[in-house]
C-alpha positions in Angstrom: 0.0 0.0 0.0 1.1 3.5 -0.7 -0.3 6.7 0.8 0.4 10.2 -0.4 -0.3 12.4 2.7 -0.8 16.1 2.2 -1.2 18.5 5.1 -4.1 20.9 4.1 -6.0 23.9 5.3 -9.0 22.4 3.3 -9.8 19.7 0.9 -12.9 18.4 -0.9 -13.9 15.7 -3.3 -16.7 16.0 -5.9 -18.3 13.5 -8.2 -19.8 14.8 -11.5 -19.3 18.3 -10.2 -21.4 17.5 -7.1 -19.7 17.9 -3.6 -19.3 14.5 -1.9 -17.0 15.2 1.1 -14.9 18.0 2.5 -12.6 18.8 5.4 -11.1 21.9 6.9 -7.6 21.6 8.5 -6.2 18.1 8.3 -4.9 15.6 5.8 -5.8 14.5 2.3 -4.6 11.0 1.8 -4.5 9.4 -1.7 -4.4 5.7 -1.2 -3.1 3.0 -3.6 -3.6 -0.7 -2.9 -1.0 -3.1 -4.3 -1.5 -6.7 -5.4 -0.9 -8.9 -2.3 -1.6 -6.2 0.3 -3.4 -7.4 3.4 -5.7 -6.2 6.2 -2.5 -6.0 8.4 -1.0 -3.5 5.8 -4.2 -1.4 5.9 -4.3 -1.2 9.7 -0.5 -0.5 9.9 -0.8 2.3 7.3 -3.9 3.8 8.9 -2.2 3.9 12.3 0.9 5.5 10.8 -1.1 8.2 9.0 -3.1 9.0 12.2 0.0 9.4 14.3 2.5 10.8 11.8 3.7 14.1 13.2 3.4 16.5 10.2 2.0 19.6 12.0 4.3 22.1 13.3 4.7 23.1 16.9 7.6 25.4 18.0 9.1 25.2 14.5 9.3 21.4 14.3 7.0 18.6 13.2 5.7 17.7 16.7 2.0 17.1 16.2 -0.2 14.6 14.4 -3.6 15.1 12.9 -5.0 13.6 16.1 -3.1 16.1 18.2 -4.5 18.9 16.0 -8.1 17.8 16.1 -8.0 17.8 12.3 -10.0 15.7 9.8 -8.9 13.4 7.0 -10.1 13.0 3.5 -9.3 9.6 1.9 -9.4 9.0 -1.8 -8.5 5.8 -3.6 -6.0 6.2 -6.4 -4.7 3.1 -8.1 -2.5 5.2 -10.4 -0.1 5.6 -7.4 1.1 2.1 -8.3 1.9 3.2 -11.9 5.3 2.2 -13.2 6.6 4.9 -15.6 10.1 3.7 -16.0 9.6 2.1 -19.4 7.8 3.4 -22.5 5.3 6.2 -22.5 2.3 4.5 -21.0 2.3 3.8 -17.2 2.2 0.1 -16.3 -0.4 -0.6 -13.7 0.2 -4.3 -13.1 1.2 -3.6 -9.4 -2.2 -2.2 -8.6 -4.6 -4.6 -6.9 -7.8 -5.5 -8.8 -10.9 -3.6 -7.6 -12.2 -6.8 -6.0 -9.1 -7.1 -3.9 -8.5 -3.4 -3.3 -11.9 -2.1 -2.2 -12.1 -4.1 1.0 -8.6 -3.0 1.9 -9.5 0.6 1.2 -12.6 0.3 3.4 -10.5 -1.4 6.1 -8.0 1.5 6.0 -10.8 4.1 6.3 -12.4 2.2 9.2 -9.1 1.9 11.0 -8.7 5.7 10.7 -12.2 6.1 12.1 -11.4 3.8 15.0 -8.7 6.3 16.1 -11.5 8.9 16.7 -10.7 11.0 13.6 -13.4 12.5 11.5 -13.1 10.9 8.1 -14.5 11.9 4.7 -14.0 9.8 1.6 -14.4 9.7 -2.1 -16.2 6.8 -3.8 -14.1 3.8 -4.6 -13.7 3.2 -8.3 -15.4 6.4 -9.4 -13.9 9.3 -11.4 -13.6 12.2 -8.9 -12.4 15.8 -8.8 -10.1 16.6 -5.8 -9.5 20.1 -4.6 -7.1 20.9 -1.8 -5.0 23.7 -0.3 -1.7 22.1 0.6 -0.3 23.9 3.6 3.5 24.4 3.7 3.5 22.7 1.2 3.9 19.5 3.3 3.6 16.1 1.4 4.9 12.7 2.5 4.8 9.3 0.9 4.4 6.3 3.2 4.5 2.7 1.9 4.0 -0.6 3.6 6.8 -3.1 3.4 7.6 -4.2 -0.1 6.7 -7.7 -1.0 9.5 -10.1 -2.3 7.8 -11.3 -5.4 11.0 -11.9 -7.4 10.6 -8.9 -9.7 
């Protein structure tokens, strides 16, 4: 699994130009699910995102979204697993199938909710429009442990 975590002053997701979910101060997390990911990966990554200290206090990253009382907007994005090293068309073979990815996405969202955070989401497998104001800018990429698949 891979998460692109952006500290924001606001973020929203729309579907067909209709608002679906929005947050004020917090995190926008773009989540990609890789073939072979597990529920354990989803829980680990959710815990990491909830507690990652990306908010400043006294000039250093000392506070998490939990500490700040912020919210989180989670959007599934399988293209995070795109391999652009060869050719001109990204290879997407690392991305989990929708049947495999959706339950892991939902588990990730639920694990975040279980921390007490307010969570908004997009709709899995739907074309969405994302708007955000990245504060800082502050963006981090967090991945679960790589699988040893011989490639």
